[in-house]
Backbone as JSON Lines, residues from 0, in Angstrom:
{"i":0,"aa":"X","n":[-67.26,5.18,19.84],"ca":[-66.22,5.2,20.86],"c":[-66.36,3.99,21.8]}
{"i":1,"aa":"X","n":[-67.56,3.74,22.27],"ca":[-67.79,2.62,23.18],"c":[-67.55,1.29,22.46]}
{"i":2,"aa":"X","n":[-67.95,1.21,21.21],"ca":[-67.75,-0.02,20.44],"c":[-66.26,-0.33,20.3]}
{"i":3,"aa":"X","n":[-65.46,0.69,20.03],"ca":[-64.02,0.5,19.9],"c":[-63.42,0.05,21.22]}
{"i":4,"aa":"X","n":[-63.87,0.65,22.31],"ca":[-63.38,0.27,23.64],"c":[-63.75,-1.18,23.95]}
{"i":5,"aa":"X","n":[-64.95,-1.58,23.62],"ca":[-65.37,-2.97,23.85],"c":[-64.52,-3.93,23.03]}
{"i":6,"aa":"X","n":[-64.26,-3.58,21.78],"ca":[-63.43,-4.44,20.93],"c":[-62.01,-4.55,21.49]}
{"i":7,"aa":"X","n":[-61.47,-3.45,21.98],"ca":[-60.12,-3.47,22.55],"c":[-60.07,-4.35,23.8]}
{"i":8,"aa":"X","n":[-61.07,-4.22,24.66],"ca":[-61.12,-5.04,25.87],"c":[-61.26,-6.51,25.5]}
{"i":9,"aa":"X","n":[-62.09,-6.8,24.53],"ca":[-62.27,-8.18,24.08],"c":[-60.97,-8.76,23.54]}
{"i":10,"aa":"X","n":[-60.26,-7.98,22.72],"ca":[-59.0,-8.45,22.14],"c":[-57.96,-8.7,23.22]}
{"i":11,"aa":"X","n":[-57.87,-7.8,24.2],"ca":[-56.9,-7.97,25.28],"c":[-57.23,-9.18,26.15]}
{"i":12,"aa":"X","n":[-58.5,-9.37,26.42],"ca":[-58.88,-10.52,27.25],"c":[-58.63,-11.82,26.49]}
{"i":13,"aa":"X","n":[-58.9,-11.83,25.2],"ca":[-58.64,-13.02,24.39],"c":[-57.15,-13.34,24.36]}
{"i":14,"aa":"X","n":[-56.33,-12.32,24.21],"ca":[-54.87,-12.52,24.22],"c":[-54.41,-13.03,25.58]}
{"i":15,"aa":"X","n":[-54.98,-12.51,26.65],"ca":[-54.62,-12.96,28.0],"c":[-54.99,-14.41,28.24]}
{"i":16,"aa":"X","n":[-56.17,-14.8,27.79],"ca":[-56.61,-16.18,27.95],"c":[-55.71,-17.12,27.15]}
{"i":17,"aa":"X","n":[-55.37,-16.71,25.94],"ca":[-54.48,-17.53,25.1],"c":[-53.11,-17.68,25.76]}
{"i":18,"aa":"X","n":[-52.57,-16.59,26.29],"ca":[-51.26,-16.65,26.95],"c":[-51.32,-17.55,28.19]}
{"i":19,"aa":"X","n":[-52.4,-17.46,28.94],"ca":[-52.54,-18.29,30.14],"c":[-52.62,-19.78,29.77]}
{"i":20,"aa":"X","n":[-53.37,-20.09,28.73],"ca":[-53.48,-21.49,28.31],"c":[-52.13,-22.02,27.85]}
{"i":21,"aa":"X","n":[-51.41,-21.23,27.08],"ca":[-50.1,-21.67,26.6],"c":[-49.12,-21.84,27.76]}
{"i":22,"aa":"X","n":[-49.2,-20.97,28.75],"ca":[-48.3,-21.05,29.89],"c":[-48.61,-22.29,30.73]}
{"i":23,"aa":"X","n":[-49.9,-22.55,30.93],"ca":[-50.3,-23.71,31.73],"c":[-49.95,-25.0,31.0]}
{"i":24,"aa":"X","n":[-50.24,-25.02,29.71],"ca":[-49.97,-26.23,28.92],"c":[-48.47,-26.48,28.86]}
{"i":25,"aa":"X","n":[-47.74,-25.5,28.39],"ca":[-46.28,-25.57,28.35],"c":[-45.75,-26.81,27.66]}
{"i":26,"aa":"X","n":[-44.45,-26.92,27.61],"ca":[-43.83,-28.12,27.04],"c":[-43.22,-28.94,28.16]}
{"i":27,"aa":"X","n":[-42.45,-28.3,29.03],"ca":[-41.86,-29.02,30.15],"c":[-40.96,-30.17,29.75]}
{"i":28,"aa":"X","n":[-40.37,-30.09,28.58],"ca":[-39.51,-31.17,28.1],"c":[-38.15,-31.16,28.76]}
{"i":29,"aa":"X","n":[-37.33,-32.08,28.31],"ca":[-35.96,-32.2,28.82],"c":[-35.08,-31.22,28.06]}
{"i":30,"aa":"X","n":[-34.2,-30.52,28.75],"ca":[-33.3,-29.59,28.04],"c":[-32.38,-30.35,27.08]}
{"i":31,"aa":"X","n":[-31.9,-29.68,26.06],"ca":[-31.04,-30.37,25.08],"c":[-29.79,-30.95,25.73]}
{"i":32,"aa":"X","n":[-29.41,-32.13,25.29],"ca":[-28.26,-32.82,25.86],"c":[-26.98,-32.53,25.08]}
{"i":33,"aa":"X","n":[-27.08,-31.96,23.89],"ca":[-25.91,-31.65,23.09],"c":[-25.87,-30.17,22.8]}
{"i":34,"aa":"X","n":[-24.69,-29.69,22.44],"ca":[-24.55,-28.29,22.08],"c":[-24.38,-27.42,23.32]}
{"i":35,"aa":"X","n":[-24.53,-26.16,23.15],"ca":[-24.39,-25.24,24.27],"c":[-22.95,-24.79,24.45]}
{"i":36,"aa":"X","n":[-22.67,-24.27,25.64],"ca":[-21.34,-23.73,25.93],"c":[-20.42,-24.86,26.37]}
{"i":37,"aa":"X","n":[-19.16,-24.71,26.03],"ca":[-18.14,-25.62,26.53],"c":[-16.87,-24.84,26.78]}
{"i":38,"aa":"X","n":[-16.09,-25.33,27.71],"ca":[-14.87,-24.63,28.08],"c":[-13.81,-24.87,27.03]}
{"i":39,"aa":"X","n":[-13.06,-23.83,26.71],"ca":[-11.98,-23.98,25.74],"c":[-10.67,-23.6,26.41]}
{"i":40,"aa":"X","n":[-9.59,-24.15,25.9],"ca":[-8.27,-23.78,26.44],"c":[-7.65,-22.75,25.5]}
{"i":41,"aa":"X","n":[-7.14,-21.67,26.06],"ca":[-6.55,-20.63,25.2],"c":[-5.25,-21.11,24.55]}
{"i":42,"aa":"X","n":[-4.98,-20.67,23.33],"ca":[-3.72,-21.07,22.67],"c":[-2.5,-20.49,23.37]}
{"i":43,"aa":"X","n":[-1.38,-21.22,23.33],"ca":[-0.16,-20.74,24.0],"c":[0.85,-20.2,23.02]}
């Protein structure tokens, strides 16, 4: 029981560290310049 609990805590902490590193590192790039939403005119 204790061994399973230790493994679970280890796995959660490892996942948390990985998420923190990815968040800190990030990409921070420029948003795409093409595509996305555009206004359309309805047909008459």
